[in-house]
C-alpha positions in Angstrom: -13.2 15.2 -21.6 -13.9 17.5 -18.7 -11.5 18.6 -16.0 -12.9 16.0 -13.5 -12.3 13.2 -15.9 -8.7 14.4 -16.6 -8.0 14.7 -12.9 -9.4 11.1 -12.3 -7.1 9.7 -15.0 -4.1 11.6 -13.6 -4.8 10.0 -10.2 -5.1 6.6 -11.9 -1.6 7.0 -13.5 -0.1 8.1 -10.1 -1.6 5.0 -8.4 0.0 2.8 -11.0 3.3 4.5 -10.4 2.8 3.8 -6.7 2.2 0.1 -7.5 5.5 0.1 -9.4 7.4 1.7 -6.6 5.8 -0.5 -3.9 6.4 -3.6 -6.0 10.2 -2.8 -5.9 10.1 -2.2 -2.2 10.0 -5.9 -1.2 13.4 -6.5 -2.8 14.8 -3.3 -1.4 13.6 -4.1 2.1 14.9 -7.7 1.8 18.3 -6.3 1.1 18.2 -3.7 3.8 17.2 -6.3 6.4 20.5 -8.0 5.8 22.2 -5.0 7.4 19.7 -3.7 9.9 16.8 -5.3 11.9 13.1 -4.9 11.2 12.0 -2.6 14.0 15.1 -0.4 13.7 14.6 -0.1 9.9 11.0 0.9 10.3 11.7 3.4 13.0 14.4 5.0 10.9 12.4 5.0 7.7 9.3 6.5 9.2 11.1 8.7 11.6 12.9 10.5 8.7 9.5 10.8 6.9 7.9 12.3 10.0 10.6 14.9 10.4 10.2 16.0 6.8 6.4 16.1 7.0 6.1 17.6 10.5 5.0 21.0 9.2 1.9 19.3 7.8 0.7 18.6 11.4 -0.7 22.2 11.3 -3.6 20.6 9.4 -4.8 19.1 12.6 -5.7 22.4 14.1 -8.9 22.8 12.1 -10.4 19.3 12.4 -12.7 17.8 15.0 -11.6 15.4 17.7 -13.4 12.6 15.9 -11.3 13.2 12.8 -8.2 13.3 14.9 -9.0 9.9 16.4 -9.7 8.6 12.9 -6.3 9.8 11.7 -4.7 8.2 14.7 -6.5 4.9 13.9 -5.2 5.1 10.4 -1.7 5.4 11.8 -2.2 2.4 14.2 -3.4 0.3 11.2 -0.3 1.3 9.2 1.9 0.3 12.1 0.3 -3.1 12.1 0.6 -3.4 8.3 4.4 -2.7 8.3 5.1 -4.9 11.3 3.3 -7.8 9.7 4.6 -7.1 6.2 8.3 -6.4 7.1 8.6 -9.3 9.5 6.8 -11.4 6.8 9.3 -10.3 4.1 12.2 -11.3 6.5 10.7 -14.8 6.8 9.8 -15.5 3.1 11.0 -14.5 -0.3 10.3 -11.1 -1.8 8.3 -12.4 -4.8 6.0 -14.5 -2.6 5.4 -11.4 -0.3 4.5 -9.3 -3.3 2.1 -11.9 -4.6 0.3 -12.4 -1.2 -0.2 -8.7 -0.5 -2.3 -8.6 -3.7 -5.0 -10.4 -1.7 -5.8 -6.8 -0.5 -7.5 -6.5 -3.9 -9.9 -9.2 -2.9 -10.4 -8.1 0.7 -10.9 -4.4 0.1 -14.4 -4.7 -1.6 -15.5 -6.9 1.3 -14.2 -4.5 4.0 -15.7 -1.5 2.1 -19.1 -3.2 1.9 -19.1 -4.1 5.6 -17.7 -0.8 6.9 -18.6 1.9 4.5 -21.8 0.3 3.2 -20.8 0.6 -0.4 -21.7 -2.6 -2.3 -19.1 -3.4 -4.9 -20.2 -3.2 -8.6 -20.4 -6.6 -10.5 -17.3 -5.7 -12.5 -15.4 -5.2 -9.2 -16.4 -8.7 -8.0 -15.3 -10.2 -11.3 -12.0 -8.3 -11.1 -11.4 -9.3 -7.5 -12.0 -13.0 -8.4 -9.7 -12.8 -11.4 -7.0 -11.2 -9.2 -7.4 -14.0 -6.7 -6.9 -16.6 -9.5 -3.9 -14.7 -10.6 -2.4 -14.7 -7.1 -3.0 -18.5 -7.0 -1.2 -19.0 -10.3 1.6 -16.7 -9.1 2.2 -19.0 -6.2 2.0 -22.2 -8.2 -1.5 -23.0 -7.1 -0.6 -23.3 -3.4 1.1 -21.2 -0.8 3.0 -22.9 2.0 1.6 -21.7 5.3 4.9 -20.5 6.6 5.0 -17.8 9.4 6.2 -15.2 6.8 3.4 -16.0 4.4 0.7 -15.7 7.1 2.1 -12.4 8.3 1.9 -11.0 4.7 -1.7 -12.2 4.4 -2.4 -10.4 7.7 -0.8 -7.3 6.2 -3.1 -7.5 3.2 -6.2 -7.6 5.5 -4.9 -4.6 7.5 -4.2 -2.7 4.3 -7.8 -3.1 3.2 -8.9 -1.9 6.6 -6.5 1.1 6.5 -7.6 2.2 3.0 -11.2 2.3 4.2 -10.2 4.1 7.5 -8.4 6.8 5.4 -11.5 7.1 3.2 -13.7 7.6 6.2 -11.5 10.2 7.9 -11.0 12.2 4.7 -14.6 12.1 3.7 -15.3 15.6 4.9 -12.2 17.0 3.1 -11.1 18.8 6.3 -7.9 16.7 6.8 -5.2 17.2 4.2 -3.5 14.1 2.7 -0.1 15.2 3.8 -1.3 15.6 7.4 -2.6 12.0 7.4 0.7 10.8 6.1 2.6 12.8 8.8 0.6 11.3 11.6 0.8 7.8 10.2 4.6 8.2 9.9 4.8 9.4 13.5 2.8 6.5 14.8 4.8 3.9 12.9 8.2 5.4 14.0 7.3 5.8 17.6 5.6 2.5 17.8 8.5 0.5 16.3 11.0 2.4 18.5 9.0 1.7 21.6 8.7 -2.0 20.8 12.4 -2.3 20.1 13.4 -0.6 23.4 10.9 -2.4 25.6 10.4 -6.0 24.2 13.1 -6.5 21.5 16.3 -4.8 22.5 18.2 -6.8 19.8 16.2 -4.8 17.2 17.7 -1.5 18.4 21.2 -1.3 17.2 23.7 1.5 16.3 23.1 2.8 12.7 25.5 1.4 10.1 28.2 3.9 9.1 27.6 5.4 5.7 31.1 4.3 4.6 30.9 0.7 3.5 27.1 0.7 3.6 26.2 2.9 0.7 23.7 0.4 -0.7 21.9 0.3 2.6 21.6 4.1 2.9 20.6 4.3 -0.7 17.8 1.9 0.1 16.7 4.0 3.1 16.6 7.1 0.9 14.5 5.2 -1.7 12.1 3.8 0.9 11.6 7.3 2.4 11.3 9.4 -0.7 9.6 7.0 -3.1 7.9 4.3 -1.0 6.7 6.5 1.8 6.6 10.3 1.0 5.4 10.0 -2.5 3.4 6.7 -2.3 1.4 7.4 0.8 0.6 10.9 -0.2 -0.7 9.7 -3.6 -2.7 6.9 -1.9 -4.3 9.1 0.7 -5.0 11.8 -1.9 -6.6 9.2 -4.2 -8.7 7.6 -1.5 -10.2 11.0 -0.7 -11.4 11.3 -4.3 -12.3 7.7 -5.2 -13.5 4.5 -3.6 -11.1 2.2 -1.6 -12.0 -0.6 -4.0 -10.9 1.4 -7.1 -7.7 2.3 -5.4 -7.0 -1.3 -4.5 -7.7 -2.5 -8.0 -5.4 0.1 -9.5 -2.7 -1.1 -7.1 -3.3 -4.7 -8.2 -0.3 -4.6 -10.5 2.0 -4.3 -7.5 2.9 -8.0 -7.3 3.9 -8.1 -11.0 6.3 -5.2 -10.5 7.5 -6.9 -7.3 8.1 -10.2 -9.2 10.0 -8.4 -12.0 12.2 -6.6 -9.5 12.8 -9.7 -7.4 14.0 -11.5 -10.5 16.4 -8.7 -11.5 17.6 -7.5 -8.1 17.6 -10.8 -6.1 17.9 -13.3 -8.8 14.6 -15.1 -8.0 13.0 -17.1 -10.8 9.3 -17.5 -11.7 7.5 -20.2 -13.7 5.3 -19.5 -16.8 2.1 -20.0 -14.8 3.3 -17.4 -12.3 3.8 -14.8 -15.1 0.3 -15.7 -16.5 -1.1 -15.1 -13.0 0.6 -11.7 -13.0 -0.9 -10.7 -16.3 -4.4 -11.8 -15.0 -4.0 -9.4 -12.1 -3.1 -6.5 -14.4 -6.0 -7.4 -16.7 -8.4 -7.5 -13.7 -7.4 -4.0 -12.8 -7.9 -2.7 -16.4 -11.3 -4.3 -16.7 -12.5 -2.8 -13.4 -11.3 0.6 -14.4 -12.9 0.4 -17.9 -16.2 -0.5 -16.2 -16.0 2.4 -13.8 -15.1 4.8 -16.6 -18.1 3.6 -18.6 -20.3 4.3 -15.6 -18.7 7.8 -15.3 -19.4 8.5 -19.0 -23.0 7.5 -18.6 -23.4 9.8 -15.6 -21.8 12.7 -17.5 -24.2 12.0 -20.4 -27.2 12.1 -18.2 -26.0 15.3 -16.5 -25.5 16.9 -20.0 -29.0 16.0 -21.0 -30.4 17.5 -17.8 -28.5 20.7 -18.4 
């Protein structure tokens, strides 16, 4: 096993860790929204993240204006994702939101094909189809078209677009992953604060006092440290070294972790078909990764023969 292969597997494991962390985020956000409104929570979460990552903005000094625009676009897409996703979570249950966001696994190969001109491999089409079947089983074969559900589906589409946007802007290797995360955090924080002040003043409220709201502030720390700083750095880093489709497939286990956490944290209950659907999503991710690793092994073998 060469260094490149070991590095690839390390990134794979980190992405699965991100899927675990993001899976728990739906239940955590659901609880935090009982204390503080959507726009205020997003502005707080990403504002803290931006302050912590602001030194990384130095990475913008050595990139072209086109790359700067690309990073800004990635931030705008992330703003759209979290507006749709968080308002969606507030209007539906946490487990349903975790399931529906998995549609990103199906949408990413299509977006990558249309935008980046990379045709998905056959195994990726199969994995995407199995993931979709798993999502249908998770929702009992049907999803009520509630406003919250539709917003989460929109977030899944925007997530597919954002993954491809980050891949495109980081293709040259000139923009560090932390710099992209810092800009994205700034755009989300400023955007949410501006919306709250201008069109939704009821969303801009005094912060809860830490005394008596320890669970809320613990949730904020977890959302900042785990779900934002760590998760977005890993995702952006991984996208720069892999395909958006591979990243999406690795993240396909997110709804399973989300369902488990919703059951434990919020007391939600799932049927046997729902758990079978979750296992199908995990299996689809593993099949896609196995197929890609076999392709990598064949390429390494050909390179060794040439050498």
